[in-house]
C-alpha positions as CSV (number, residue, x, y, z in Angstrom):
1,M,0.0,0.0,0.0
2,S,1.4,3.4,-1.0
3,E,2.2,6.1,1.6
4,E,-0.6,8.3,0.2
5,R,-3.2,5.5,0.7
6,I,-2.0,4.9,4.2
7,S,-2.1,8.6,5.0
8,T,-5.7,8.8,3.5
9,A,-6.8,5.7,5.4
10,A,-5.4,7.1,8.7
11,A,-7.1,10.5,8.1
12,F,-10.4,8.8,7.3
13,R,-10.2,6.6,10.5
14,A,-9.4,9.7,12.6
15,A,-12.3,11.6,11.1
16,V,-14.7,8.8,11.7
17,E,-13.5,8.2,15.3
18,R,-14.2,11.9,16.1
19,L,-17.5,11.7,14.2
20,D,-16.4,14.3,11.8
21,I,-18.4,12.9,8.9
22,D,-17.9,15.9,6.7
23,A,-14.1,15.4,6.9
24,A,-14.4,11.6,6.4
25,C,-16.6,12.1,3.3
26,E,-14.2,14.6,1.7
27,L,-11.6,11.8,1.6
28,L,-13.8,9.4,-0.4
29,A,-13.1,8.7,-4.0
30,P,-16.1,9.1,-6.4
31,D,-16.0,5.3,-7.1
32,V,-15.6,4.2,-3.5
33,V,-17.0,0.8,-2.4
34,F,-17.8,0.3,1.2
35,H,-18.2,-3.3,2.3
36,S,-20.5,-3.4,5.3
37,P,-19.7,-5.8,8.2
38,V,-23.3,-5.6,9.1
39,T,-25.3,-6.0,5.9
40,F,-22.7,-8.1,4.0
41,H,-23.3,-6.2,0.8
42,P,-21.3,-3.4,-0.7
43,F,-22.4,0.3,-0.9
44,V,-21.1,1.7,-4.2
45,G,-20.4,5.3,-5.0
46,R,-19.5,8.4,-3.0
47,D,-23.1,9.7,-2.7
48,T,-24.3,6.3,-1.4
49,V,-21.5,6.0,1.1
50,V,-21.9,9.6,2.3
51,Q,-25.6,8.9,3.0
52,L,-24.7,5.7,4.9
53,L,-22.0,7.4,7.0
54,T,-24.3,10.3,7.8
55,L,-27.1,7.9,8.9
56,V,-24.7,5.8,11.1
57,A,-23.2,8.9,12.7
58,D,-26.7,10.3,13.6
59,T,-27.7,6.9,14.9
60,F,-24.6,6.6,17.0
61,E,-25.0,10.1,18.5
62,E,-28.6,9.3,19.4
63,L,-27.5,6.0,21.0
64,K,-24.9,7.9,23.1
65,R,-27.5,10.4,24.2
66,N,-29.9,7.7,25.2
67,V,-27.2,5.8,27.2
68,R,-26.2,9.0,29.0
69,E,-29.9,9.7,29.9
70,A,-30.4,6.1,31.1
71,V,-27.3,6.3,33.3
72,Q,-28.4,9.6,34.8
73,C,-31.8,8.2,35.6
74,H,-30.4,4.9,37.1
75,F,-27.6,6.2,39.3
76,D,-27.6,8.9,42.0
77,A,-25.4,11.9,41.4
78,G,-21.7,10.9,41.8
79,T,-22.4,7.1,41.9
80,A,-22.3,6.3,38.1
81,P,-19.5,4.1,37.0
82,P,-16.7,5.9,35.1
83,V,-17.1,3.7,32.0
84,I,-20.2,2.2,30.4
85,R,-19.5,-0.5,27.9
86,L,-22.1,-1.4,25.3
87,H,-22.1,-4.8,23.6
88,T,-24.4,-5.3,20.7
89,V,-25.8,-8.7,20.0
90,K,-27.5,-9.7,16.8
91,D,-30.5,-11.7,17.7
92,E,-31.4,-14.3,15.2
93,V,-34.8,-15.9,15.2
94,I,-35.1,-19.4,13.9
95,S,-38.6,-20.6,13.1
96,T,-40.0,-23.6,11.5
């Protein structure tokens, strides 16, 4: 992998980690293909991937707000744990 690609990948990851979706999207090539670890099918093209990243970021921000509110409601002031870890589980329903 070229130094330019490594630099772009590092910049993209840093932007996503700080939820700066605008900065992340600016780094995408017009013909980008995003392979989702969730849906197992590719998202093709810059516009499509921008829509996906925007939706995911909004959903993640909403999740963080909801968790903060739940923690505030559950714990008395000053007694909340310093770290809350969320684990997602994909429920699969098997029916006959």
